[in-house]
N, C-alpha and C positions, 0 to 999 in steps of 0.2 A: 499446399501439397497439390501436385498435378494428378490428373486422372491416372497416368501411367504409374504413379507411386502407390496407388491403392492396392491392397492385398488381393483383390479378386480379379486383377488384370495383370497378365504376364506379357512382357514386351514381345517375346518370341512366339508364344502360343496364342496370345490374344485373350479374350474374355474367358475366364475359367468357369463361369456359370452361364448356362444357355439362357438367352433372353426370355423364353417362355416360362422358365422357372422363376424369374424375377417378378413376373406379373401373376404368378400362381396359375398359369395356363389361361388367364383371361385375355381376350383379344379385343374387347370393346370397352371403352371408357364409359363411366356412368354420367359423365358431363360432356356436352358437345364442345369439342375443341378442334380447331383446324390448325394448319401449319403456322398461320400468322397470329393466332390467338395469343394474347399477352397474359402472363401469370405473374403474380407478385405475392410475396409472403405477407401474411396479415399480422404476424407477431404472436398469434395464438399457438400454444404448445399442443401438438397432437397427442391424444391419449392412445395408449397401446403401443405395440411393437411396430417400429419402422425398420425396414431393411436398409442396408447401407446406401442403396440407390435413392431411396426416399429421402434420407438424410442429406445426401449430396445434392439432390434436386432442390430441396428446401434452402440449402445454403446458397445455391446459385440464384435463387429468386429474391434476394434482398432488394434488388432493383428489378423493375419490370423486364421480362424476357419473353421472347417468342418461343412457342412450342418447338419449332424447327431448330432454333439455336440450342435449346436445352437438350434435345435429342442428340445433337452433334456433340455437345460438351460432355454428355453422359456416355457417349459412344453406344447408344442403343437405337434399335429401329424405332421409327416414329410411333408405330402402333403401341409398342411397349412403353415408351415415354408417356404417351397420352394416358395409358392406364395408371401409371404411377402418379402423374400429375392430378388425374381425376380423384385418386385416393386422397391426396393432400387437400384438394378442394372440398371433398366430402367431409373431411374431419375438421375443416375450418382453418387449416394452416395456410392455405393459398386462396387467393381470389383470382378469377379469370374474367377476361373481357375481350372485346374486339381489339384490333391492332392499335387504335388511338385511345383506348379506354383510360390509360394512365398518364396521358400527355395533356398538358394544359393548353397547348396551342397546336392542334393537329393539322392546321393549315398555315403554319408559320411560313411567311413569305420567303425568308432566307433559306429554309429547308427546301421549299419547292423550287427556288431558283437554282440551288445546288444540284438537285435531281435533274432539272432541265439541262444545266450545263454538262452534267455527266452523260446524259443521253445524247446531246449534240456531239460530244467528243467521240462517242461510239459510232456515229453515222458517218 
């Protein structure tokens, strides 16, 4: 199911619920997250009520994802996405770390060469 198929998003009107209501008016996450922080589901089942955005974020985190990518996929401002992700980290459903936290080879030579080739093509 795509984000546009969700009942709280209308293609013509956009989001039917204002972002600040999704985070209960909170503007600061309880966990330090930046745009490149990686989050991943732990497999733990969160206790208590989760809103639809929490559930959707948790489903997207089966594989490690960057906070910026999750905000885009959820169609939420980054500040709101960080609050939702911090909620999930606090209840043990997600784990968070620096960008290379979940990769076995953060300095993989092939990856670095591909980045270098891409940069050279841009110049």
